[in-house]
mmCIF file of the N, C-alpha and C atoms, coordinates in Angstrom:
data_MODEL
# 
_entry.id   MODEL 
# 
loop_
_atom_site.group_PDB 
_atom_site.id 
_atom_site.type_symbol 
_atom_site.label_atom_id 
_atom_site.label_alt_id 
_atom_site.label_comp_id 
_atom_site.label_asym_id 
_atom_site.label_entity_id 
_atom_site.label_seq_id 
_atom_site.pdbx_PDB_ins_code 
_atom_site.Cartn_x 
_atom_site.Cartn_y 
_atom_site.Cartn_z 
_atom_site.occupancy 
_atom_site.B_iso_or_equiv 
_atom_site.pdbx_formal_charge 
_atom_site.auth_seq_id 
_atom_site.auth_comp_id 
_atom_site.auth_asym_id 
_atom_site.auth_atom_id 
_atom_site.pdbx_PDB_model_num 
ATOM 1   N N  . MET A 1 1  ? -136.019 10.646 -148.334 1.00 0.00 ? 1  MET A N  1 
ATOM 2   C CA . MET A 1 1  ? -136.486 9.931  -147.332 1.00 0.00 ? 1  MET A CA 1 
ATOM 3   C C  . MET A 1 1  ? -137.223 10.859 -146.336 1.00 0.00 ? 1  MET A C  1 
ATOM 4   N N  . ASP A 1 2  ? -138.292 10.277 -145.548 1.00 0.00 ? 2  ASP A N  1 
ATOM 5   C CA . ASP A 1 2  ? -139.016 10.981 -144.600 1.00 0.00 ? 2  ASP A CA 1 
ATOM 6   C C  . ASP A 1 2  ? -139.042 10.353 -143.353 1.00 0.00 ? 2  ASP A C  1 
ATOM 7   N N  . ALA A 1 3  ? -139.646 10.873 -142.398 1.00 0.00 ? 3  ALA A N  1 
ATOM 8   C CA . ALA A 1 3  ? -139.677 10.293 -141.136 1.00 0.00 ? 3  ALA A CA 1 
ATOM 9   C C  . ALA A 1 3  ? -140.904 9.412  -141.031 1.00 0.00 ? 3  ALA A C  1 
ATOM 10  N N  . PRO A 1 4  ? -140.897 8.214  -140.260 1.00 0.00 ? 4  PRO A N  1 
ATOM 11  C CA . PRO A 1 4  ? -142.041 7.534  -140.190 1.00 0.00 ? 4  PRO A CA 1 
ATOM 12  C C  . PRO A 1 4  ? -143.246 8.117  -139.519 1.00 0.00 ? 4  PRO A C  1 
ATOM 13  N N  . ILE A 1 5  ? -144.513 7.864  -139.936 1.00 0.00 ? 5  ILE A N  1 
ATOM 14  C CA . ILE A 1 5  ? -145.552 8.330  -139.182 1.00 0.00 ? 5  ILE A CA 1 
ATOM 15  C C  . ILE A 1 5  ? -146.506 7.258  -138.783 1.00 0.00 ? 5  ILE A C  1 
ATOM 16  N N  . HIS A 1 6  ? -146.950 7.325  -137.359 1.00 0.00 ? 6  HIS A N  1 
ATOM 17  C CA . HIS A 1 6  ? -147.764 6.276  -136.850 1.00 0.00 ? 6  HIS A CA 1 
ATOM 18  C C  . HIS A 1 6  ? -148.729 7.195  -135.791 1.00 0.00 ? 6  HIS A C  1 
ATOM 19  N N  . PRO A 1 7  ? -149.919 6.809  -135.828 1.00 0.00 ? 7  PRO A N  1 
ATOM 20  C CA . PRO A 1 7  ? -151.071 7.509  -135.033 1.00 0.00 ? 7  PRO A CA 1 
ATOM 21  C C  . PRO A 1 7  ? -150.684 7.776  -133.678 1.00 0.00 ? 7  PRO A C  1 
ATOM 22  N N  . ASP A 1 8  ? -149.881 6.887  -133.047 1.00 0.00 ? 8  ASP A N  1 
ATOM 23  C CA . ASP A 1 8  ? -149.707 6.916  -131.571 1.00 0.00 ? 8  ASP A CA 1 
ATOM 24  C C  . ASP A 1 8  ? -148.387 7.732  -131.105 1.00 0.00 ? 8  ASP A C  1 
ATOM 25  N N  . TRP A 1 9  ? -147.751 8.274  -132.294 1.00 0.00 ? 9  TRP A N  1 
ATOM 26  C CA . TRP A 1 9  ? -146.614 8.841  -132.032 1.00 0.00 ? 9  TRP A CA 1 
ATOM 27  C C  . TRP A 1 9  ? -146.647 10.333 -132.641 1.00 0.00 ? 9  TRP A C  1 
ATOM 28  N N  . THR A 1 10 ? -146.109 11.386 -131.902 1.00 0.00 ? 10 THR A N  1 
ATOM 29  C CA . THR A 1 10 ? -146.230 12.866 -132.477 1.00 0.00 ? 10 THR A CA 1 
ATOM 30  C C  . THR A 1 10 ? -144.799 13.124 -132.792 1.00 0.00 ? 10 THR A C  1 
ATOM 31  N N  . GLN A 1 11 ? -144.475 13.563 -133.940 1.00 0.00 ? 11 GLN A N  1 
ATOM 32  C CA . GLN A 1 11 ? -143.047 14.078 -134.354 1.00 0.00 ? 11 GLN A CA 1 
ATOM 33  C C  . GLN A 1 11 ? -142.934 15.550 -133.812 1.00 0.00 ? 11 GLN A C  1 
ATOM 34  N N  . VAL A 1 12 ? -141.684 15.757 -133.203 1.00 0.00 ? 12 VAL A N  1 
ATOM 35  C CA . VAL A 1 12 ? -141.364 17.095 -132.917 1.00 0.00 ? 12 VAL A CA 1 
ATOM 36  C C  . VAL A 1 12 ? -140.032 17.344 -133.642 1.00 0.00 ? 12 VAL A C  1 
ATOM 37  N N  . VAL A 1 13 ? -140.098 18.414 -134.412 1.00 0.00 ? 13 VAL A N  1 
ATOM 38  C CA . VAL A 1 13 ? -138.947 18.985 -135.268 1.00 0.00 ? 13 VAL A CA 1 
ATOM 39  C C  . VAL A 1 13 ? -139.046 20.418 -135.297 1.00 0.00 ? 13 VAL A C  1 
ATOM 40  N N  . ARG A 1 14 ? -137.763 20.927 -135.305 1.00 0.00 ? 14 ARG A N  1 
ATOM 41  C CA . ARG A 1 14 ? -137.596 22.473 -135.230 1.00 0.00 ? 14 ARG A CA 1 
ATOM 42  C C  . ARG A 1 14 ? -137.765 22.815 -136.773 1.00 0.00 ? 14 ARG A C  1 
ATOM 43  N N  . VAL A 1 15 ? -138.693 23.978 -136.999 1.00 0.00 ? 15 VAL A N  1 
ATOM 44  C CA . VAL A 1 15 ? -138.905 24.468 -138.317 1.00 0.00 ? 15 VAL A CA 1 
ATOM 45  C C  . VAL A 1 15 ? -137.774 25.218 -138.603 1.00 0.00 ? 15 VAL A C  1 
ATOM 46  N N  . PRO A 1 16 ? -137.257 25.050 -139.978 1.00 0.00 ? 16 PRO A N  1 
ATOM 47  C CA . PRO A 1 16 ? -135.986 25.796 -140.323 1.00 0.00 ? 16 PRO A CA 1 
ATOM 48  C C  . PRO A 1 16 ? -136.290 27.222 -140.642 1.00 0.00 ? 16 PRO A C  1 
ATOM 49  N N  . LYS A 1 17 ? -135.280 28.073 -140.485 1.00 0.00 ? 17 LYS A N  1 
ATOM 50  C CA . LYS A 1 17 ? -135.411 29.517 -140.816 1.00 0.00 ? 17 LYS A CA 1 
ATOM 51  C C  . LYS A 1 17 ? -135.347 29.671 -142.318 1.00 0.00 ? 17 LYS A C  1 
ATOM 52  N N  . ASN A 1 18 ? -134.422 28.782 -142.921 1.00 0.00 ? 18 ASN A N  1 
ATOM 53  C CA . ASN A 1 18 ? -134.049 28.961 -144.203 1.00 0.00 ? 18 ASN A CA 1 
ATOM 54  C C  . ASN A 1 18 ? -133.708 27.682 -144.823 1.00 0.00 ? 18 ASN A C  1 
ATOM 55  N N  . SER A 1 19 ? -133.348 27.626 -146.154 1.00 0.00 ? 19 SER A N  1 
ATOM 56  C CA . SER A 1 19 ? -132.843 26.252 -146.790 1.00 0.00 ? 19 SER A CA 1 
ATOM 57  C C  . SER A 1 19 ? -131.682 25.730 -146.374 1.00 0.00 ? 19 SER A C  1 
ATOM 58  N N  . GLU A 1 20 ? -130.921 26.467 -145.693 1.00 0.00 ? 20 GLU A N  1 
ATOM 59  C CA . GLU A 1 20 ? -129.602 26.036 -145.250 1.00 0.00 ? 20 GLU A CA 1 
ATOM 60  C C  . GLU A 1 20 ? -129.628 25.563 -143.635 1.00 0.00 ? 20 GLU A C  1 
ATOM 61  N N  . ASP A 1 21 ? -130.878 25.882 -143.028 1.00 0.00 ? 21 ASP A N  1 
ATOM 62  C CA . ASP A 1 21 ? -131.083 25.628 -141.715 1.00 0.00 ? 21 ASP A CA 1 
ATOM 63  C C  . ASP A 1 21 ? -131.817 24.273 -141.491 1.00 0.00 ? 21 ASP A C  1 
ATOM 64  N N  . VAL A 1 22 ? -131.606 23.331 -142.301 1.00 0.00 ? 22 VAL A N  1 
ATOM 65  C CA . VAL A 1 22 ? -132.603 22.211 -142.095 1.00 0.00 ? 22 VAL A CA 1 
ATOM 66  C C  . VAL A 1 22 ? -132.193 21.406 -141.090 1.00 0.00 ? 22 VAL A C  1 
ATOM 67  N N  . PRO A 1 23 ? -133.178 21.046 -140.051 1.00 0.00 ? 23 PRO A N  1 
ATOM 68  C CA . PRO A 1 23 ? -132.804 20.271 -138.970 1.00 0.00 ? 23 PRO A CA 1 
ATOM 69  C C  . PRO A 1 23 ? -132.364 18.797 -139.173 1.00 0.00 ? 23 PRO A C  1 
ATOM 70  N N  . ARG A 1 24 ? -131.435 18.426 -138.397 1.00 0.00 ? 24 ARG A N  1 
ATOM 71  C CA . ARG A 1 24 ? -131.066 16.918 -138.609 1.00 0.00 ? 24 ARG A CA 1 
ATOM 72  C C  . ARG A 1 24 ? -131.278 16.162 -137.323 1.00 0.00 ? 24 ARG A C  1 
ATOM 73  N N  . VAL A 1 25 ? -132.096 16.643 -136.457 1.00 0.00 ? 25 VAL A N  1 
ATOM 74  C CA . VAL A 1 25 ? -132.597 15.902 -135.216 1.00 0.00 ? 25 VAL A CA 1 
ATOM 75  C C  . VAL A 1 25 ? -134.218 16.053 -135.016 1.00 0.00 ? 25 VAL A C  1 
ATOM 76  N N  . MET A 1 26 ? -134.653 15.078 -134.594 1.00 0.00 ? 26 MET A N  1 
ATOM 77  C CA . MET A 1 26 ? -136.183 15.056 -134.212 1.00 0.00 ? 26 MET A CA 1 
ATOM 78  C C  . MET A 1 26 ? -136.496 14.204 -133.058 1.00 0.00 ? 26 MET A C  1 
ATOM 79  N N  . ALA A 1 27 ? -137.579 14.204 -132.602 1.00 0.00 ? 27 ALA A N  1 
ATOM 80  C CA . ALA A 1 27 ? -138.062 13.484 -131.400 1.00 0.00 ? 27 ALA A CA 1 
ATOM 81  C C  . ALA A 1 27 ? -139.501 12.889 -131.710 1.00 0.00 ? 27 ALA A C  1 
ATOM 82  N N  . PHE A 1 28 ? -139.690 11.704 -131.209 1.00 0.00 ? 28 PHE A N  1 
ATOM 83  C CA . PHE A 1 28 ? -140.960 11.019 -131.289 1.00 0.00 ? 28 PHE A CA 1 
ATOM 84  C C  . PHE A 1 28 ? -141.504 10.940 -129.805 1.00 0.00 ? 28 PHE A C  1 
ATOM 85  N N  . ILE A 1 29 ? -142.805 11.435 -129.582 1.00 0.00 ? 29 ILE A N  1 
ATOM 86  C CA . ILE A 1 29 ? -143.379 11.321 -128.255 1.00 0.00 ? 29 ILE A CA 1 
ATOM 87  C C  . ILE A 1 29 ? -144.767 10.590 -128.467 1.00 0.00 ? 29 ILE A C  1 
ATOM 88  N N  . HIS A 1 30 ? -144.740 9.545  -127.676 1.00 0.00 ? 30 HIS A N  1 
ATOM 89  C CA . HIS A 1 30 ? -145.870 8.630  -127.621 1.00 0.00 ? 30 HIS A CA 1 
ATOM 90  C C  . HIS A 1 30 ? -147.035 9.325  -126.945 1.00 0.00 ? 30 HIS A C  1 
ATOM 91  N N  . SER A 1 31 ? -148.263 8.889  -127.441 1.00 0.00 ? 31 SER A N  1 
ATOM 92  C CA . SER A 1 31 ? -149.540 9.628  -127.050 1.00 0.00 ? 31 SER A CA 1 
ATOM 93  C C  . SER A 1 31 ? -149.760 9.350  -125.548 1.00 0.00 ? 31 SER A C  1 
ATOM 94  N N  . ARG A 1 32 ? -149.328 8.312  -125.057 1.00 0.00 ? 32 ARG A N  1 
ATOM 95  C CA . ARG A 1 32 ? -149.363 7.972  -123.536 1.00 0.00 ? 32 ARG A CA 1 
ATOM 96  C C  . ARG A 1 32 ? -148.742 8.955  -122.729 1.00 0.00 ? 32 ARG A C  1 
ATOM 97  N N  . LEU A 1 33 ? -147.581 9.630  -123.291 1.00 0.00 ? 33 LEU A N  1 
ATOM 98  C CA . LEU A 1 33 ? -146.956 10.628 -122.541 1.00 0.00 ? 33 LEU A CA 1 
ATOM 99  C C  . LEU A 1 33 ? -147.352 12.101 -122.684 1.00 0.00 ? 33 LEU A C  1 
ATOM 100 N N  . SER A 1 34 ? -148.525 12.292 -123.392 1.00 0.00 ? 34 SER A N  1 
ATOM 101 C CA . SER A 1 34 ? -148.903 13.682 -123.700 1.00 0.00 ? 34 SER A CA 1 
ATOM 102 C C  . SER A 1 34 ? -149.329 14.405 -122.413 1.00 0.00 ? 34 SER A C  1 
ATOM 103 N N  . ARG A 1 35 ? -149.694 13.760 -121.316 1.00 0.00 ? 35 ARG A N  1 
ATOM 104 C CA . ARG A 1 35 ? -150.062 14.504 -120.235 1.00 0.00 ? 35 ARG A CA 1 
ATOM 105 C C  . ARG A 1 35 ? -148.854 15.222 -119.462 1.00 0.00 ? 35 ARG A C  1 
ATOM 106 N N  . LEU A 1 36 ? -147.576 14.840 -120.018 1.00 0.00 ? 36 LEU A N  1 
ATOM 107 C CA . LEU A 1 36 ? -146.382 15.499 -119.472 1.00 0.00 ? 36 LEU A CA 1 
ATOM 108 C C  . LEU A 1 36 ? -146.081 16.936 -120.031 1.00 0.00 ? 36 LEU A C  1 
ATOM 109 N N  . ARG A 1 37 ? -147.038 17.215 -120.918 1.00 0.00 ? 37 ARG A N  1 
ATOM 110 C CA . ARG A 1 37 ? -146.748 18.435 -121.823 1.00 0.00 ? 37 ARG A CA 1 
ATOM 111 C C  . ARG A 1 37 ? -145.493 18.937 -122.277 1.00 0.00 ? 37 ARG A C  1 
ATOM 112 N N  . PHE A 1 38 ? -145.029 18.065 -123.401 1.00 0.00 ? 38 PHE A N  1 
ATOM 113 C CA . PHE A 1 38 ? -143.721 18.313 -123.904 1.00 0.00 ? 38 PHE A CA 1 
ATOM 114 C C  . PHE A 1 38 ? -143.929 19.607 -124.659 1.00 0.00 ? 38 PHE A C  1 
ATOM 115 N N  . SER A 1 39 ? -142.707 20.297 -124.695 1.00 0.00 ? 39 SER A N  1 
ATOM 116 C CA . SER A 1 39 ? -142.581 21.636 -125.390 1.00 0.00 ? 39 SER A CA 1 
ATOM 117 C C  . SER A 1 39 ? -141.244 21.790 -125.968 1.00 0.00 ? 39 SER A C  1 
ATOM 118 N N  . LEU A 1 40 ? -141.209 22.134 -127.213 1.00 0.00 ? 40 LEU A N  1 
ATOM 119 C CA . LEU A 1 40 ? -139.896 22.298 -127.844 1.00 0.00 ? 40 LEU A CA 1 
ATOM 120 C C  . LEU A 1 40 ? -139.361 23.809 -127.406 1.00 0.00 ? 40 LEU A C  1 
ATOM 121 N N  . ARG A 1 41 ? -138.149 23.681 -126.851 1.00 0.00 ? 41 ARG A N  1 
ATOM 122 C CA . ARG A 1 41 ? -137.577 24.942 -126.260 1.00 0.00 ? 41 ARG A CA 1 
ATOM 123 C C  . ARG A 1 41 ? -136.578 25.597 -127.109 1.00 0.00 ? 41 ARG A C  1 
ATOM 124 N N  . ARG A 1 42 ? -137.091 26.165 -128.336 1.00 0.00 ? 42 ARG A N  1 
ATOM 125 C CA . ARG A 1 42 ? -136.287 26.964 -129.094 1.00 0.00 ? 42 ARG A CA 1 
ATOM 126 C C  . ARG A 1 42 ? -135.661 28.253 -128.575 1.00 0.00 ? 42 ARG A C  1 
ATOM 127 N N  . ASP A 1 43 ? -136.358 28.692 -127.448 1.00 0.00 ? 43 ASP A N  1 
ATOM 128 C CA . ASP A 1 43 ? -136.103 29.989 -126.784 1.00 0.00 ? 43 ASP A CA 1 
ATOM 129 C C  . ASP A 1 43 ? -134.793 29.692 -126.098 1.00 0.00 ? 43 ASP A C  1 
ATOM 130 N N  . MET A 1 44 ? -134.468 28.511 -125.680 1.00 0.00 ? 44 MET A N  1 
ATOM 131 C CA . MET A 1 44 ? -133.241 28.297 -124.850 1.00 0.00 ? 44 MET A CA 1 
ATOM 132 C C  . MET A 1 44 ? -132.034 27.827 -125.781 1.00 0.00 ? 44 MET A C  1 
ATOM 133 N N  . VAL A 1 45 ? -132.400 27.009 -126.790 1.00 0.00 ? 45 VAL A N  1 
ATOM 134 C CA . VAL A 1 45 ? -131.448 26.397 -127.669 1.00 0.00 ? 45 VAL A CA 1 
ATOM 135 C C  . VAL A 1 45 ? -131.967 26.588 -129.256 1.00 0.00 ? 45 VAL A C  1 
ATOM 136 N N  . ASP A 1 46 ? -131.271 27.339 -130.096 1.00 0.00 ? 46 ASP A N  1 
ATOM 137 C CA . ASP A 1 46 ? -131.702 27.582 -131.368 1.00 0.00 ? 46 ASP A CA 1 
ATOM 138 C C  . ASP A 1 46 ? -130.686 27.162 -132.372 1.00 0.00 ? 46 ASP A C  1 
ATOM 139 N N  . HIS A 1 47 ? -130.539 25.815 -132.603 1.00 0.00 ? 47 HIS A N  1 
ATOM 140 C CA . HIS A 1 47 ? -129.540 25.201 -133.486 1.00 0.00 ? 47 HIS A CA 1 
ATOM 141 C C  . HIS A 1 47 ? -130.049 24.127 -134.412 1.00 0.00 ? 47 HIS A C  1 
ATOM 142 N N  . HIS A 1 48 ? -129.752 24.108 -135.569 1.00 0.00 ? 48 HIS A N  1 
ATOM 143 C CA . HIS A 1 48 ? -130.460 22.928 -136.457 1.00 0.00 ? 48 HIS A CA 1 
ATOM 144 C C  . HIS A 1 48 ? -129.975 21.484 -136.002 1.00 0.00 ? 48 HIS A C  1 
ATOM 145 N N  . ASP A 1 49 ? -128.849 21.342 -135.269 1.00 0.00 ? 49 ASP A N  1 
ATOM 146 C CA . ASP A 1 49 ? -128.389 20.059 -134.896 1.00 0.00 ? 49 ASP A CA 1 
ATOM 147 C C  . ASP A 1 49 ? -128.871 19.738 -133.367 1.00 0.00 ? 49 ASP A C  1 
ATOM 148 N N  . ILE A 1 50 ? -129.551 20.583 -132.714 1.00 0.00 ? 50 ILE A N  1 
ATOM 149 C CA . ILE A 1 50 ? -129.874 20.409 -131.319 1.00 0.00 ? 50 ILE A CA 1 
ATOM 150 C C  . ILE A 1 50 ? -131.391 20.567 -131.160 1.00 0.00 ? 50 ILE A C  1 
ATOM 151 N N  . LEU A 1 51 ? -131.966 19.477 -130.480 1.00 0.00 ? 51 LEU A N  1 
ATOM 152 C CA . LEU A 1 51 ? -133.561 19.750 -130.086 1.00 0.00 ? 51 LEU A CA 1 
ATOM 153 C C  . LEU A 1 51 ? -133.601 19.560 -128.652 1.00 0.00 ? 51 LEU A C  1 
ATOM 154 N N  . LEU A 1 52 ? -134.190 20.675 -128.031 1.00 0.00 ? 52 LEU A N  1 
ATOM 155 C CA . LEU A 1 52 ? -134.175 20.634 -126.437 1.00 0.00 ? 52 LEU A CA 1 
ATOM 156 C C  . LEU A 1 52 ? -135.785 20.650 -126.251 1.00 0.00 ? 52 LEU A C  1 
ATOM 157 N N  . LEU A 1 53 ? -136.107 19.586 -125.646 1.00 0.00 ? 53 LEU A N  1 
ATOM 158 C CA . LEU A 1 53 ? -137.635 19.410 -124.991 1.00 0.00 ? 53 LEU A CA 1 
ATOM 159 C C  . LEU A 1 53 ? -137.699 19.613 -123.634 1.00 0.00 ? 53 LEU A C  1 
ATOM 160 N N  . SER A 1 54 ? -138.785 20.243 -123.232 1.00 0.00 ? 54 SER A N  1 
ATOM 161 C CA . SER A 1 54 ? -138.903 20.278 -121.760 1.00 0.00 ? 54 SER A CA 1 
ATOM 162 C C  . SER A 1 54 ? -140.277 19.589 -121.510 1.00 0.00 ? 54 SER A C  1 
ATOM 163 N N  . PHE A 1 55 ? -140.582 19.000 -120.118 1.00 0.00 ? 55 PHE A N  1 
ATOM 164 C CA . PHE A 1 55 ? -141.900 18.301 -119.787 1.00 0.00 ? 55 PHE A CA 1 
ATOM 165 C C  . PHE A 1 55 ? -141.954 18.573 -118.382 1.00 0.00 ? 55 PHE A C  1 
ATOM 166 N N  . PHE A 1 56 ? -143.172 18.353 -117.970 1.00 0.00 ? 56 PHE A N  1 
ATOM 167 C CA . PHE A 1 56 ? -143.520 18.524 -116.670 1.00 0.00 ? 56 PHE A CA 1 
ATOM 168 C C  . PHE A 1 56 ? -143.930 17.220 -116.028 1.00 0.00 ? 56 PHE A C  1 
ATOM 169 N N  . ASN A 1 57 ? -143.479 16.905 -114.823 1.00 0.00 ? 57 ASN A N  1 
ATOM 170 C CA . ASN A 1 57 ? -143.686 15.629 -114.097 1.00 0.00 ? 57 ASN A CA 1 
ATOM 171 C C  . ASN A 1 57 ? -143.713 15.947 -112.684 1.00 0.00 ? 57 ASN A C  1 
ATOM 172 N N  . ARG A 1 58 ? -144.981 15.761 -112.001 1.00 0.00 ? 58 ARG A N  1 
ATOM 173 C CA . ARG A 1 58 ? -145.124 15.971 -110.598 1.00 0.00 ? 58 ARG A CA 1 
ATOM 174 C C  . ARG A 1 58 ? -144.796 17.354 -110.244 1.00 0.00 ? 58 ARG A C  1 
ATOM 175 N N  . GLY A 1 59 ? -145.102 18.335 -111.106 1.00 0.00 ? 59 GLY A N  1 
ATOM 176 C CA . GLY A 1 59 ? -144.835 19.733 -110.625 1.00 0.00 ? 59 GLY A CA 1 
ATOM 177 C C  . GLY A 1 59 ? -143.355 20.167 -111.057 1.00 0.00 ? 59 GLY A C  1 
ATOM 178 N N  . GLU A 1 60 ? -142.527 19.373 -111.501 1.00 0.00 ? 60 GLU A N  1 
ATOM 179 C CA . GLU A 1 60 ? -141.132 19.844 -111.817 1.00 0.00 ? 60 GLU A CA 1 
ATOM 180 C C  . GLU A 1 60 ? -140.920 19.775 -113.304 1.00 0.00 ? 60 GLU A C  1 
ATOM 181 N N  . CYS A 1 61 ? -139.999 20.703 -113.815 1.00 0.00 ? 61 CYS A N  1 
ATOM 182 C CA . CYS A 1 61 ? -139.725 20.588 -115.152 1.00 0.00 ? 61 CYS A CA 1 
ATOM 183 C C  . CYS A 1 61 ? -138.474 19.986 -115.369 1.00 0.00 ? 61 CYS A C  1 
ATOM 184 N N  . HIS A 1 62 ? -138.566 19.138 -116.398 1.00 0.00 ? 62 HIS A N  1 
ATOM 185 C CA . HIS A 1 62 ? -137.277 18.211 -116.818 1.00 0.00 ? 62 HIS A CA 1 
ATOM 186 C C  . HIS A 1 62 ? -137.073 18.521 -118.354 1.00 0.00 ? 62 HIS A C  1 
ATOM 187 N N  . PHE A 1 63 ? -135.673 18.248 -118.778 1.00 0.00 ? 63 PHE A N  1 
ATOM 188 C CA . PHE A 1 63 ? -135.314 18.580 -120.142 1.00 0.00 ? 63 PHE A CA 1 
ATOM 189 C C  . PHE A 1 63 ? -134.854 17.284 -120.664 1.00 0.00 ? 63 PHE A C  1 
ATOM 190 N N  . LEU A 1 64 ? -135.036 17.105 -122.107 1.00 0.00 ? 64 LEU A N  1 
ATOM 191 C CA . LEU A 1 64 ? -134.489 16.088 -122.840 1.00 0.00 ? 64 LEU A CA 1 
ATOM 192 C C  . LEU A 1 64 ? -133.732 16.808 -123.953 1.00 0.00 ? 64 LEU A C  1 
ATOM 193 N N  . MET A 1 65 ? -132.517 16.450 -124.305 1.00 0.00 ? 65 MET A N  1 
ATOM 194 C CA . MET A 1 65 ? -131.803 17.068 -125.336 1.00 0.00 ? 65 MET A CA 1 
ATOM 195 C C  . MET A 1 65 ? -131.457 16.015 -126.398 1.00 0.00 ? 65 MET A C  1 
ATOM 196 N N  . ASN A 1 66 ? -131.592 16.269 -127.666 1.00 0.00 ? 66 ASN A N  1 
ATOM 197 C CA . ASN A 1 66 ? -131.197 15.262 -128.775 1.00 0.00 ? 66 ASN A CA 1 
ATOM 198 C C  . ASN A 1 66 ? -130.047 16.090 -129.509 1.00 0.00 ? 66 ASN A C  1 
ATOM 199 N N  . VAL A 1 67 ? -128.863 15.773 -129.763 1.00 0.00 ? 67 VAL A N  1 
ATOM 200 C CA . VAL A 1 67 ? -127.702 16.444 -130.300 1.00 0.00 ? 67 VAL A CA 1 
ATOM 201 C C  . VAL A 1 67 ? -127.124 15.527 -131.576 1.00 0.00 ? 67 VAL A C  1 
ATOM 202 N N  . TYR A 1 68 ? -127.149 16.084 -132.599 1.00 0.00 ? 68 TYR A N  1 
ATOM 203 C CA . TYR A 1 68 ? -126.515 15.496 -133.752 1.00 0.00 ? 68 TYR A CA 1 
ATOM 204 C C  . TYR A 1 68 ? -125.045 16.043 -133.957 1.00 0.00 ? 68 TYR A C  1 
ATOM 205 N N  . SER A 1 69 ? -124.113 15.127 -133.837 1.00 0.00 ? 69 SER A N  1 
ATOM 206 C CA . SER A 1 69 ? -122.676 15.595 -133.980 1.00 0.00 ? 69 SER A CA 1 
ATOM 207 C C  . SER A 1 69 ? -122.188 15.282 -135.310 1.00 0.00 ? 69 SER A C  1 
ATOM 208 N N  . ASP A 1 70 ? -121.953 16.291 -136.033 1.00 0.00 ? 70 ASP A N  1 
ATOM 209 C CA . ASP A 1 70 ? -121.443 16.137 -137.397 1.00 0.00 ? 70 ASP A CA 1 
ATOM 210 C C  . ASP A 1 70 ? -119.879 16.323 -137.356 1.00 0.00 ? 70 ASP A C  1 
ATOM 211 N N  . ASP A 1 71 ? -119.249 16.091 -138.446 1.00 0.00 ? 71 ASP A N  1 
ATOM 212 C CA . ASP A 1 71 ? -117.756 15.931 -138.400 1.00 0.00 ? 71 ASP A CA 1 
ATOM 213 C C  . ASP A 1 71 ? -117.133 17.199 -138.081 1.00 0.00 ? 71 ASP A C  1 
ATOM 214 N N  . CYS A 1 72 ? -117.639 18.246 -137.945 1.00 0.00 ? 72 CYS A N  1 
ATOM 215 C CA . CYS A 1 72 ? -117.211 19.584 -137.449 1.00 0.00 ? 72 CYS A CA 1 
ATOM 216 C C  . CYS A 1 72 ? -117.396 19.770 -135.980 1.00 0.00 ? 72 CYS A C  1 
ATOM 217 N N  . HIS A 1 73 ? -118.348 18.910 -135.401 1.00 0.00 ? 73 HIS A N  1 
ATOM 218 C CA . HIS A 1 73 ? -118.871 19.081 -133.986 1.00 0.00 ? 73 HIS A CA 1 
ATOM 219 C C  . HIS A 1 73 ? -119.453 20.368 -133.724 1.00 0.00 ? 73 HIS A C  1 
ATOM 220 N N  . SER A 1 74 ? -120.046 20.889 -134.723 1.00 0.00 ? 74 SER A N  1 
ATOM 221 C CA . SER A 1 74 ? -120.788 22.299 -134.605 1.00 0.00 ? 74 SER A CA 1 
ATOM 222 C C  . SER A 1 74 ? -121.753 22.311 -133.609 1.00 0.00 ? 74 SER A C  1 
ATOM 223 N N  . ALA A 1 75 ? -122.512 21.457 -133.208 1.00 0.00 ? 75 ALA A N  1 
ATOM 224 C CA . ALA A 1 75 ? -123.578 21.491 -132.177 1.00 0.00 ? 75 ALA A CA 1 
ATOM 225 C C  . ALA A 1 75 ? -122.789 21.489 -130.867 1.00 0.00 ? 75 ALA A C  1 
ATOM 226 N N  . VAL A 1 76 ? -121.624 20.667 -130.669 1.00 0.00 ? 76 VAL A N  1 
ATOM 227 C CA . VAL A 1 76 ? -120.872 20.910 -129.255 1.00 0.00 ? 76 VAL A CA 1 
ATOM 228 C C  . VAL A 1 76 ? -120.189 22.196 -129.141 1.00 0.00 ? 76 VAL A C  1 
ATOM 229 N N  . LYS A 1 77 ? -119.719 22.538 -130.156 1.00 0.00 ? 77 LYS A N  1 
ATOM 230 C CA . LYS A 1 77 ? -119.163 23.960 -130.181 1.00 0.00 ? 77 LYS A CA 1 
ATOM 231 C C  . LYS A 1 77 ? -120.110 25.057 -129.801 1.00 0.00 ? 77 LYS A C  1 
ATOM 232 N N  . PHE A 1 78 ? -121.391 24.847 -130.410 1.00 0.00 ? 78 PHE A N  1 
ATOM 233 C CA . PHE A 1 78 ? -122.410 25.818 -130.064 1.00 0.00 ? 78 PHE A CA 1 
ATOM 234 C C  . PHE A 1 78 ? -122.661 25.804 -128.597 1.00 0.00 ? 78 PHE A C  1 
ATOM 235 N N  . MET A 1 79 ? -122.826 24.426 -128.083 1.00 0.00 ? 79 MET A N  1 
ATOM 236 C CA . MET A 1 79 ? -123.269 24.523 -126.657 1.00 0.00 ? 79 MET A CA 1 
ATOM 237 C C  . MET A 1 79 ? -122.038 25.110 -125.782 1.00 0.00 ? 79 MET A C  1 
ATOM 238 N N  . LEU A 1 80 ? -120.873 24.885 -126.153 1.00 0.00 ? 80 LEU A N  1 
ATOM 239 C CA . LEU A 1 80 ? -119.646 25.320 -125.341 1.00 0.00 ? 80 LEU A CA 1 
ATOM 240 C C  . LEU A 1 80 ? -119.638 26.976 -125.301 1.00 0.00 ? 80 LEU A C  1 
ATOM 241 N N  . ASP A 1 81 ? -120.094 27.402 -126.370 1.00 0.00 ? 81 ASP A N  1 
ATOM 242 C CA . ASP A 1 81 ? -120.119 29.000 -126.468 1.00 0.00 ? 81 ASP A CA 1 
ATOM 243 C C  . ASP A 1 81 ? -121.285 29.534 -125.636 1.00 0.00 ? 81 ASP A C  1 
# 
């Protein structure tokens, strides 16, 4: 299976470091929101089950986080550490 593709939406997904680091989260950003300058913040959170995006609105930086919680809760434990 693969993610849906549409010309009005941009896919944001973390590029894996190796074959065991495949991401399980992604985000879709509509083209109307491109002026908000979304950015993948791998410098702040680098985990295959967490996607952190920042964007700017009216001069302020905001964040959106997408978290996949597996049966071991590895992303939650990563954030707690």
